[in-house]
C-alpha positions, 0 to 999 in steps of 0.5 A: 373885566372880572376882578382878580384877587391874590390869595396865599401866592395865587392870583385868581378870579375874585369870585373863586378866591377862598380861604379855609373855614378854619382860617383864624381870621374867619374864626377869631378875627385874628388878623390885621388889614391895611388899605391904600388909596391908588392914584394913577395906578400908584400907592398913596402914603405907601411907607406909612401904611406899610409901617402900620401894617408891620406894627399891627402884625408885631402887636398881635405876634403874627409872623410878617409873611414876606419882605416889604419888597415882595409885598410891594410887588404883590400890591402893584400886580393886584392893582395892574391885574384889576386895571385900577387907575384910581381906587383902593387896594386892600390887604388882610393878613391873618394868623393862618389856618389851624384846628379851632382853638383859642390859643395861638397855634404853632408853626402856621403860615399866615394867610395873605389876601389882596384885592383892589377896586376902582373908585369914582373920585368924582362922587367923593368930590361932589360929597366933599363940596356940599358936606356930609352928615354925621351922627353920634354913637357910643364907642363899643370897641375893644381896648386895643383900637390902636391895632388895625385888626379885622375885628370890625363888628362894632365899627360895622354896627356904628356905620349901619346906624349912621346909614339908617339915620341918613348920615355918612359917618358915625362919630364915636364917643366914650363913657365920658362923652368925649369923641374918640374917632369915627367908625372908619375915620379920625375925627377933627374939629375947628372949635368955637375959638377957631382952634383945630383939634383932634384926639391924641393917639395916647388915647384908644384910637387908631394912628391914622396914616391920613391923619399923620399926613394931615398933621404935617400939612397943618404944621406947614400951613401954620394952623394952630393945633391941639391934640386934645379930646373934645366932647360931643357938645363941643363938636356941635358948637364947633365952626367945622367938623371933618373926618380923615381916612385913606378912602375919604381923604378929608371929608367935611361934616356939616351936621351932627345929629341934625345940628347944623355945624358952623354955616352948614357948609364945608369950612375953609380949614377942611376945604384947604386941607383936602385940597393940599392933601390930594395934591400931595398924595397924587404927587408923592404916590409910588 
């Protein structure tokens, strides 16, 4: 079956879906996006992603193009038309189409694009069972990484660097050698003293929705946590490293720059958090 995309009010074949060449998302990366996991045709962490989408739009002063109810209808219809049972649904909203000028245009309707695709969850489970490799990479992104914009070139360069080194994810670090996050994930460690740590969101990192869900599970499990920065060297000495995202859930990292982490296999904290996150996400998806 051919895929179907939603573009500015119209459902059309994926291969025929287009936006104008002067769409500001194309010209200036002047737009935002969100991605939901789909379990059994239902959206995981629905309200969290919806809230972050609204925040990103507000921060960039892009008009919210439709009501939350209408957006939910579009997301679910795109999932239905693509017959996605387990997978991902993606939305991109840009400032819209206008003659190329750096300043914001007036009276322009935002562009809205929604796509959906199926994902083989068994592949992710197999990788999580054996653990993934990570590499470090300088964080070259702009100063508002708290906004989920479509300006992802530094992220793409970091991800490509990881792939070329045979790794799953690039773990980014700042000028002080402190880990910020992954190229498309939030980063966590269980440090050498057994304490779970992740960087606080007052730093220049994305407020991950999966991260927020994991924080609640950590509290419920009674796991000791510090939202505090850690260095690359601390990560390499850690008992565990894992990353979180809507597309990877909780993914153990068992080596970093070729250095074995812990026992070189997924640790008990990451394994437990992945298990209970997936249970909750499936149960609460709407």
